[in-house]
N, C-alpha and C positions, 0 to 999 in steps of 0.2 A: 721704598718698599714696593711701590706699583711697578717700578722698572724691573725689580728682581722677580716679581710674580709673572710679569710679562715674558721675561726670558725663560723662566721655568716652563711656562705654558707653551712657548715656542719649541722648547727642547722636547716636551712631551708629545707635541703634535708631529714632530719630525720623526722621533723614535717610533710612534705609533704608525706613521705612514710607511716607514720602511719595513716593519713587521707586517703590516697590512699588504704591502706590495708582494712579500715572500709568500704570505699564506692566502691571499685573496680573500674570499669569503669562507674559507674552509672552517668547519666546525666538526665535532665528533660525529654529527649525523650528515655532514655535507662535505666529503672530500673534494679538494680542489686539484684538478689536472694540471700538472706543471709542464711536462714534455715527455717525449718517447725516445727510447734508446734501442739500438740493434743489439746490444750485448747486455746481459743481466749484470755482469760485473760493473759496467759503466753506471747503470741505473742504481745499483746498490751503493756505489761510491758517492753519487750525487745525494742519495737519501741520507747517508751518513753525515755528509757535510751540513745538510739542513738540520738534522737532529742535534748536532753539536753546537750550532750557532744561534738557536732560539728555543723557545718553549713550544716546539711544534713536533708532531709525529709525522714521519715520512715513510712510505712503503712503495714497493714496485709490484705490479701485477703484469701477467703475460696476456697480451692482447692477441688471441688467435686470429681474429679477422684481419689484422694488419701485420701479424707475425713480428711483433716488437714488444719491448717492455715499456710499460707506462708508469711514470712517477707521480704519485699523489701525495698531498699533504693535508694534515689535519691540525687544528689548534687544539692545545691541551687545556 
């Protein structure tokens, strides 16, 4: 029984770490910057991939200062 609970705990920690890596410390009030793209289509494609793979929201915004599209993620 202890061994089974230990494995379950390890799997939970690993899964949480992977999602945490993707989302960083993002929350509804604290979006996490992921990266920049030169083309909006590339940014939107990356956002779609993030949305489909986890319980996360992803969106792109235009950064006038750097003339590029920035990808951000929020935890849902």
